[in-house]
N, C-alpha and C positions, 0 to 999 in steps of 0.2 A: 613621635617615635625616634629614638636615637639611631645613629648610623649603623651600629652593630646589629640592632634588631631589624632594621630595614634590610640589611644584607642577608639576614636569615630568612626573611619572607620572600624576597624577590626570586631567588632561584627555585623556590618550591611552588610558584604560582604561574599557571598558564591562563592567560586572559581569554583565550578561545573557549576554554572549559567553562568559564563563568557565563559567557554568552550562550553556550550549549545548555547549561543548567537553567538559565533564565527562560530560554525558549521552550525547554522541556516542560516547564511549569506554566507556560502561557502567560507570562508576566511582561508588562512594560517596564521600562527603566524606572519610571516614577513610582510604580507599585513596589518594586523591589527596594528602592531607596527608602520609601516610607516604612517598609517592614524591618529594615536594619538600622534606621535612624541616621541616614545620610542623605545626600542630594542626588537627583538624577544625573547632574553633571559629573559627580564623583563616580557613579556607576559607569557612565560613558568613558571616563578616563581609565577605569580599571579594565573595561572590555577592549579599549584601544591599545592597552599596554603601555600607556604613557605614565601611569601611576599604579601603585600596588596597594591592596588593602593592608591595613595594619594588623598586628597580631590580635587585637581585640575585635576587629571587623570581620576577619576571615571566619571565625566560628559562627558569627551572626548570619553571614551569607549562607553558610552551610545549613544552618537550622531553617532559615527562611525558604531555602530551595529544596529541602528534604534530601540532601546528599551528605556523605561524610566529607570532612575537610580534605581528605586525600584525593577526592574527586578533582580538585583544582591543580593537582601536581602535574608537571609536564610529563609527557610520555608519548611513545610512538603509538600509532593506530591508524585506522582508515581515515581518509579525508572526509570531512562532513559533506553530505550531498548538498549541492547548491540548488536553490529554488528553480533556477532556469534549466536544470537538468532533469527535473521531475515532471512527469505527465500527470497533472492534476485534472480531475473532472470538476465541473461546476465552479470554475474560478470566480465567477461573478457573485456567488452566494457565500464565499468564505473570505475571511479577512487575512491579511498578511500574518498576523499573530497566530491564527489557527493553522496556516500552512507551515509557518516556522516551527510550531509545536510538533506537527506531524513529521516534518523532516528531522527534528531532533530525535524523535523516536526511531526514525530510520537510521540515524547515526548510531544509536545505542544497539540496534539490531546488528549493524555491521560490526560493532565492537564485540558483541556476543559471538557472532559467527567467526570472527578472526581468532578469538580465544579457543573456540571449539575446533578450528581447523588443525590445531596442533595436537588435538586429543582424539579425534575421530575422522573417518574418511567420509567425505560428502560425495554425492554424485558429481561427476564433472559437469560444469556449466556448458551446455551445448544447445543452442537455439539456432534455427535457420535464420539467415539474413535475406531480406527482400526489400531493399530501399524503395520507398515510394515518394515521389516528389511532393513536398508539403503543399503545393499549390494546385495539385491535380484534382479537379472537381468532376465527380461522376465517372471517372475512368474505370477500367477493369482491373487495375493493379491490385487494389486491396483484396479482391476476390481471388486473384491468382496467388497472392501472398498467403491467404488462408488455406488454399488447396495445397500449396507447397508445405506449409507448416503442419497441416493435418497428415499428409503422407509421412513426413519425417517423425512426427511426435506421437501419432496415434496409429497410423498404418492399417486401419480397419474401417469398414463402413458402419453406418448405424450410429445410435446415440453414444456419447462418450460417458461411461459410467461415473467417473470421478475426475473432474478436470483439474482440481487442485493437486491431486496426486500426480497427474501427468506433468504439471509444472515442476513439482518437487523432484520427480524422477529424473528430470533434465537439468537439475542444479539450480532452479530458481528458488530463492528464499521467499516464502509466503507467510505473512503474519496478519493477525487482526489487530488493528489499532486499539489502544485503551479507550474506555468510554468517554474520557474528557475530550476526545477529538471527534465526537459524533457528527459534527457538521462537515467534516472533511470527507469527501467521497473517496473511492478507491484511487490509488495512484501507483505509479511504477517508476523505477530508476534503472537504466540499462546497465551501468557499469559501476559497481559499488563495493568491492570488486566483483561481486556476483550480482546477477539480475535480482531485483527486489520488487515484490508486489505486496502492498498493504491494503487491507480491506476496511471498509466502513464498519464500525462495531454495532451500529444501530439498525441496520436494515433487517436483519433477522429473517431473510427470505432466501431460501436455497436457490430458486430460479434466478433471482437478481444477482446473488453471489456468484453463480456460474457465468452469467453474462458479463459481470464485471471482470472475472478472471480472463475470459476470452478477449474482452476489450483491451485489458492491459497487456496481454500477450501480443495483441496486434501492435501496440506501441513498441514493444521490445523487438518484434520482428521487422517492422517497417520504418521506425522513426528514430534511429540512432542519432541522426543529425538534425532532426526537425525541431523547430522552436515549439515548445509545448503551448497548449492552451488555445490554439486557433480553432475556429469552427470547422475548417476543412480537415485538419488533422484528426479532430475528434470524430467527425463523420466517417473518415477512412477507417478508424479503429472500430467504429460501430458496424460498418459493413463487413470488416474482417470477422468480427465476432459472430455475426449472423451466418456467414458462410462456414465458419469453422465449426459452429455448433449444429447448424442445420444446412448441410450441403444441398445446393439447389437440385442436383440430380437425384437426391434421395428423398426429399421432402415435398417438392413441388406438387407431385401427384397426390399427396395426402392432405394438402391444405384445403379447407373449404372456401368456396367463392362467396359465401354469405356468413353472417355471424351465427354459425352453428355452435352454440356454447358447449353442448355435450361433446361434440367432436373436438373442439379446441381444448377442453379439459382433458380429454383422452390423450391428445398429442402432448399436452403439457406434462402429463405423467410419464409418457414414453421418452420424450426428448430432454426433459429436465430444464425447460425454458418457460418463461412466463407466457400467459395468454397475450399480453401486450406485445411481446417479442414475436409471437406467432402471427399476430395480425400485421405487424410491421413486415414480416417476411412474406406474407401472402400478398401484400401490396407491392413490395419491391420486385417480386417475381412475376407480377402481372396476373396472379390468380384472382385477386380481389380488386375490384374497381375502386377508384379513389372515393367516390361518394359513399360506397358501402363501408369502406375502411373508416372514414371519418365518423359515420353514424355509429359504428361499433365501438370506436374509442370513446365517443361521447356517452354511449350507454355504460361502458365500464366506469367512467368518471361519475355518472349519476348514481351508480350503485356503490360508490366508494371503493371500487376495486382497483384503482390505479396504484394504490399503495399496499393494499392487503387483498390479494385475490382470493376467490373462494377455493375451498378444498382443504383437506387435512394438511397440517404443517408437516414438512419433511425436514430431517436434520440437515443443518448446514454442512457444506464440505469444509471441514476444519483442517487446517494445516497440522501435520504430524512430524515432519522431518526434524525440526529443531527440538521438539519435545523428546523424540527418540535419541537425538544426539546428546541432549543433556543427561538422559538416563544412562547412555553408554559411558559418558564422562564420569558419572557417579560410580558406575561399576568399576571404573579404572582408578577410583580413589579421589576424584575431584567432585565434591558435592556442590550444591547450589551456592553456598556461601563462598567457597573457594573459587568457583567459576565467576561469580559476581566480582570478586576481588581481582581476578586475572583480567577480566574484561573492563574493569573500572566502571562498572555499572551498578547503581544502587540495587540491593537485593529486591526491594519491592517492585522496581521497574522490570527487573529480570522476570519476576513472576507474572507481571502484567503481560509482557510480550510473549513469554513462553510458559503458559500456565501448567503447573504439575497435573498429571493425570489424577483423577479422583478414584 
């Protein structure tokens, strides 16, 4: 490429956008290099900013990554979330590629929200803060944090009818990840610039969906400065979720001391939590003795109910805030194509993250 053409390409190429697009598609450098007919080293130089793709290579990159060439142009926008800022669950069962892909979708979500902020009014982001030391094992702090959060966010006794709606009403962006990220569990990011919670697309279980939401809320309330991924931090979020969804003073007297499956199924329907979560709660509150609990969990496993519990399926708590925001933008004259262009997000990815109402 001659000097004049190189000068034309360099100002219009943002190396970080190439990394974002590659991670979005779950590709390694060697896979992308093979798709565009270059070398992994060349892809590495492009992403490091020490070299720029030529005029012939740029369209091939765009085609291979399913983005328009304009995706690579420099522009302002939210800072991409860092892996060490996200509270991922099940770190041991996912690869770095899978986590990078999920984070890339988190970045697109932030870009969509940033574009919408200029068009619609979102609820103010307001969550209580109750920092819990990340090395505190078995203390009362997660329970106290859950009680504080419940008072401020819910303000009423009894089951929470729609937990995802509670999060959205307090300015949390809630999304379901695309199917390509099904091995990634729920995760959250505290400041992006809004709190962000993304769910696993493959669980398909309302009770687990709600517990995940409460678990991630626990991270947002307690763990602004905690290093993600430790067993202690995850246990704290688990204990937060149990108290937030099933306050001890409201449910302890209703839990069975034995594996009363009819009673547990009834409580599942009322409180919107899984039988497994109810058994966990009965054990931690001292209602159910450890041997009884272990036998009940083993019975669930034998019957294949650890992943798919008995009972009629109930609809998931689907996020609606961004869907409604996109609809309001359309009413103001900014349709999905225009919004995708403003956010610099490929239209198919916008529709994956914020599906249109049917």
